[in-house]
VEXTIKOL-503188 format. One record per residue (C-alpha): y, z, x. Coordinates in Angstrom, 2 decimals. Each point is the difference from the previous one (the first is absolute). Layout:
REM VEXTIKOL-503188
<r y="Y" z="Z" x="X"/>
...
END
This chain:
REM VEXTIKOL-503188
<r y="36.02" z="189.34" x="32.50"/>
<r y="-3.20" z="-0.76" x="-1.88"/>
<r y="-1.56" z="3.06" x="1.59"/>
<r y="2.94" z="2.12" x="-1.09"/>
<r y="-0.24" z="-1.35" x="-3.54"/>
<r y="-3.73" z="0.67" x="-0.03"/>
<r y="0.64" z="3.48" x="1.39"/>
<r y="2.54" z="0.69" x="-2.72"/>
<r y="-2.55" z="-1.10" x="-2.57"/>
<r y="-2.86" z="1.91" x="1.65"/>
<r y="0.63" z="3.48" x="1.49"/>
<r y="-3.49" z="-0.08" x="1.59"/>
<r y="0.97" z="-3.15" x="1.94"/>
<r y="3.19" z="1.75" x="1.15"/>
<r y="-2.04" z="2.97" x="1.22"/>
<r y="-2.40" z="-2.38" x="1.79"/>
<r y="2.92" z="-1.81" x="1.67"/>
<r y="1.47" z="3.34" x="1.11"/>
<r y="-3.40" z="1.05" x="1.43"/>
<r y="-0.24" z="-3.29" x="1.93"/>
<r y="3.53" z="0.53" x="1.36"/>
<r y="-0.84" z="3.60" x="0.98"/>
<r y="-3.18" z="-1.15" x="1.74"/>
<r y="1.97" z="-2.66" x="1.91"/>
<r y="2.55" z="2.63" x="1.07"/>
<r y="-2.76" z="2.37" x="1.10"/>
<r y="-1.64" z="-2.83" x="1.95"/>
<r y="3.31" z="-0.79" x="1.72"/>
<r y="0.40" z="3.69" x="0.89"/>
<r y="-3.55" z="0.02" x="1.36"/>
<r y="0.69" z="-3.08" x="2.10"/>
<r y="3.11" z="1.67" x="1.45"/>
<r y="-2.05" z="3.07" x="1.01"/>
<r y="-2.72" z="-2.20" x="1.47"/>
<r y="2.60" z="-1.80" x="2.16"/>
<r y="1.20" z="3.31" x="1.46"/>
<r y="-3.59" z="1.01" x="0.63"/>
<r y="-0.72" z="-3.33" x="1.67"/>
<r y="3.00" z="0.50" x="2.29"/>
<r y="-1.01" z="3.56" x="0.84"/>
<r y="-3.60" z="-1.07" x="0.60"/>
<r y="1.06" z="-2.86" x="2.29"/>
<r y="2.32" z="2.36" x="1.89"/>
<r y="-2.81" z="2.53" x="0.44"/>
<r y="-2.17" z="-2.77" x="1.48"/>
<r y="2.88" z="-0.91" x="2.36"/>
<r y="0.36" z="-3.37" x="-1.76"/>
<r y="3.76" z="0.29" x="0.29"/>
<r y="0.87" z="-3.56" x="-1.08"/>
<r y="-2.12" z="0.28" x="-3.15"/>
<r y="1.62" z="3.36" x="-0.81"/>
<r y="3.49" z="-1.45" x="0.43"/>
<r y="-0.95" z="-2.97" x="-2.25"/>
<r y="-1.30" z="2.35" x="-2.69"/>
<r y="3.12" z="2.18" x="0.07"/>
<r y="2.35" z="-3.02" x="0.16"/>
<r y="-1.75" z="-1.46" x="-3.07"/>
<r y="0.85" z="3.19" x="-1.92"/>
<r y="3.52" z="0.21" x="1.44"/>
<r y="0.71" z="-3.59" x="-1.09"/>
<r y="-2.07" z="0.07" x="-3.18"/>
<r y="0.69" z="0.73" x="-3.66"/>
<r y="-0.31" z="3.77" x="0.37"/>
<r y="2.25" z="2.98" x="-0.79"/>
<r y="2.87" z="0.66" x="2.41"/>
<r y="-1.56" z="3.23" x="1.41"/>
<r y="-3.30" z="-1.78" x="0.73"/>
<r y="1.82" z="-2.87" x="1.71"/>
<r y="2.05" z="2.43" x="2.09"/>
<r y="-3.10" z="2.02" x="0.99"/>
<r y="-1.86" z="-3.21" x="0.95"/>
<r y="2.94" z="-1.23" x="2.12"/>
<r y="0.11" z="3.36" x="1.80"/>
<r y="-3.76" z="-0.19" x="0.65"/>
<r y="0.26" z="-3.60" x="1.27"/>
<r y="2.77" z="0.99" x="2.45"/>
<r y="-1.98" z="3.03" x="1.21"/>
<r y="-3.15" z="-2.11" x="0.50"/>
<r y="2.01" z="-2.51" x="2.07"/>
<r y="1.29" z="2.86" x="2.20"/>
<r y="-3.50" z="1.46" x="0.27"/>
<r y="-1.44" z="-3.37" x="1.02"/>
<r y="2.70" z="-0.53" x="2.60"/>
<r y="-0.52" z="3.49" x="1.49"/>
<r y="-3.78" z="-0.44" x="-0.10"/>
<r y="0.23" z="-3.27" x="1.94"/>
<r y="2.44" z="1.55" x="2.48"/>
<r y="-2.33" z="2.97" x="0.54"/>
<r y="-2.97" z="-2.31" x="0.61"/>
<r y="2.05" z="-1.98" x="2.53"/>
<r y="1.26" z="3.12" x="1.79"/>
<r y="-3.41" z="1.33" x="1.03"/>
<r y="0.98" z="-0.04" x="3.70"/>
<r y="3.32" z="1.75" x="-0.62"/>
<r y="-0.67" z="3.44" x="-1.53"/>
<r y="3.66" z="0.86" x="-0.67"/>
<r y="0.57" z="-3.31" x="-1.81"/>
<r y="-3.30" z="0.44" x="-1.87"/>
<r y="1.04" z="3.50" x="-1.09"/>
<r y="3.27" z="-1.33" x="-1.44"/>
<r y="-1.87" z="-2.75" x="-1.85"/>
<r y="-2.60" z="2.42" x="-1.43"/>
<r y="2.83" z="2.30" x="-1.08"/>
<r y="1.67" z="-2.92" x="-1.84"/>
<r y="-3.34" z="-1.02" x="-1.56"/>
<r y="-0.61" z="3.57" x="-1.17"/>
<r y="3.46" z="0.12" x="-1.61"/>
<r y="-0.36" z="-3.39" x="-1.73"/>
<r y="-3.52" z="0.99" x="-1.14"/>
<r y="1.50" z="3.07" x="-1.67"/>
<r y="2.23" z="-2.34" x="-2.03"/>
<r y="-3.04" z="-1.85" x="-1.34"/>
<r y="-2.82" z="2.45" x="-0.77"/>
<r y="-0.88" z="1.71" x="3.28"/>
<r y="-3.36" z="-1.81" x="0.24"/>
<r y="0.26" z="-0.25" x="3.79"/>
<r y="1.69" z="3.34" x="0.76"/>
<r y="-2.93" z="1.74" x="1.69"/>
<r y="-0.83" z="-3.04" x="2.13"/>
<r y="3.65" z="-0.46" x="1.03"/>
<r y="0.32" z="3.70" x="0.80"/>
<r y="-3.14" z="-0.16" x="2.15"/>
<r y="1.32" z="-3.06" x="1.86"/>
<r y="3.45" z="1.58" x="0.35"/>
<r y="-1.48" z="3.13" x="1.62"/>
<r y="-2.12" z="-2.18" x="2.35"/>
<r y="3.08" z="-2.02" x="1.01"/>
<r y="2.08" z="3.12" x="0.71"/>
<r y="-2.88" z="1.54" x="2.01"/>
<r y="-0.34" z="-3.23" x="2.00"/>
<r y="3.77" z="-0.03" x="0.63"/>
<r y="-0.16" z="3.64" x="1.13"/>
<r y="-2.92" z="-0.74" x="2.37"/>
<r y="1.85" z="-3.02" x="1.44"/>
<r y="3.15" z="2.09" x="0.58"/>
<r y="-2.00" z="2.81" x="1.62"/>
<r y="-1.82" z="-2.46" x="2.29"/>
<r y="3.42" z="-1.33" x="1.02"/>
<r y="1.08" z="3.56" x="0.84"/>
<r y="2.48" z="0.23" x="-2.88"/>
<r y="-0.95" z="3.33" x="-1.53"/>
<r y="3.02" z="0.26" x="-2.27"/>
<r y="-0.85" z="-3.33" x="-1.63"/>
<r y="-3.69" z="0.98" x="-0.14"/>
<r y="0.76" z="3.26" x="-1.81"/>
<r y="2.38" z="-1.74" x="-2.45"/>
<r y="-2.64" z="-2.63" x="-0.89"/>
<r y="-2.72" z="2.68" x="-0.30"/>
<r y="2.21" z="2.05" x="-2.33"/>
<r y="0.67" z="-3.11" x="-2.12"/>
<r y="-3.78" z="-0.43" x="-0.36"/>
<r y="-0.29" z="3.66" x="-1.04"/>
<r y="2.56" z="-0.59" x="-2.77"/>
<r y="-2.52" z="-2.26" x="-1.77"/>
<r y="-3.09" z="2.17" x="0.37"/>
<r y="-1.14" z="2.18" x="-2.89"/>
<r y="-0.07" z="3.10" x="2.23"/>
<r y="3.04" z="-0.71" x="2.17"/>
<r y="-2.12" z="-0.41" x="3.12"/>
<r y="-2.54" z="-2.38" x="1.50"/>
<r y="-2.48" z="0.57" x="2.86"/>
<r y="1.46" z="-2.89" x="2.05"/>
<r y="3.61" z="1.10" x="-0.46"/>
<r y="-0.86" z="3.59" x="0.91"/>
<r y="-1.55" z="-1.20" x="3.28"/>
<r y="3.09" z="-2.13" x="0.77"/>
<r y="2.49" z="2.78" x="-0.78"/>
<r y="-2.01" z="2.63" x="1.90"/>
<r y="-0.36" z="-2.39" x="2.94"/>
<r y="3.74" z="-0.64" x="0.09"/>
<r y="0.68" z="3.76" x="-0.10"/>
<r y="-2.38" z="0.46" x="2.95"/>
<r y="1.72" z="-2.86" x="1.88"/>
<r y="3.38" z="1.60" x="-0.69"/>
<r y="-1.19" z="3.39" x="1.23"/>
<r y="-1.44" z="-1.61" x="3.16"/>
<r y="3.35" z="-1.70" x="0.70"/>
<r y="1.88" z="3.22" x="-0.65"/>
<r y="-2.30" z="1.92" x="2.36"/>
<r y="0.51" z="-2.68" x="2.69"/>
<r y="3.78" z="0.18" x="-0.45"/>
<r y="-0.02" z="3.80" x="0.25"/>
<r y="-2.18" z="-0.17" x="3.13"/>
<r y="2.37" z="-2.52" x="1.53"/>
<r y="3.00" z="2.22" x="-0.80"/>
<r y="-1.74" z="3.07" x="1.46"/>
<r y="-0.73" z="-1.95" x="3.21"/>
END
């Protein structure tokens, strides 16, 4: 009240008080931006827990509704990304399971900022190629071709040297079987 009375008496004091309030508001806005950046930075470094903490702090803090909603969305996406990441790491011996996990990680990553997209895509292709090789070794050419084509879906060019070899090999196997069947029928 004394400040208000002084401000009424002194327009310069009122202007100074307004400037201080504006500076405080600008500082609060800067802090909000820094929190988002901290979350994004932590996510980029695969410090998933720290990223979730940063986004949760915004989601539950004294920030505008849109900022809180965006932060909550980011926190949820980071949790999904972390879960998929851990699943992918644990599925190294099971290429089909690993491929599904990398696919989920890639999707969740897209809902944050795409920082890990190229790495996830690379791992996804590797997992599909491994699944195709495993299927081919087991004599299941249909499965091998399906997995190889899945890998191709994530390549920039729509093909990959390993998948081409698998698909061509399966075609050759199929032709060999067909030739054997025709020979058997002719006999």
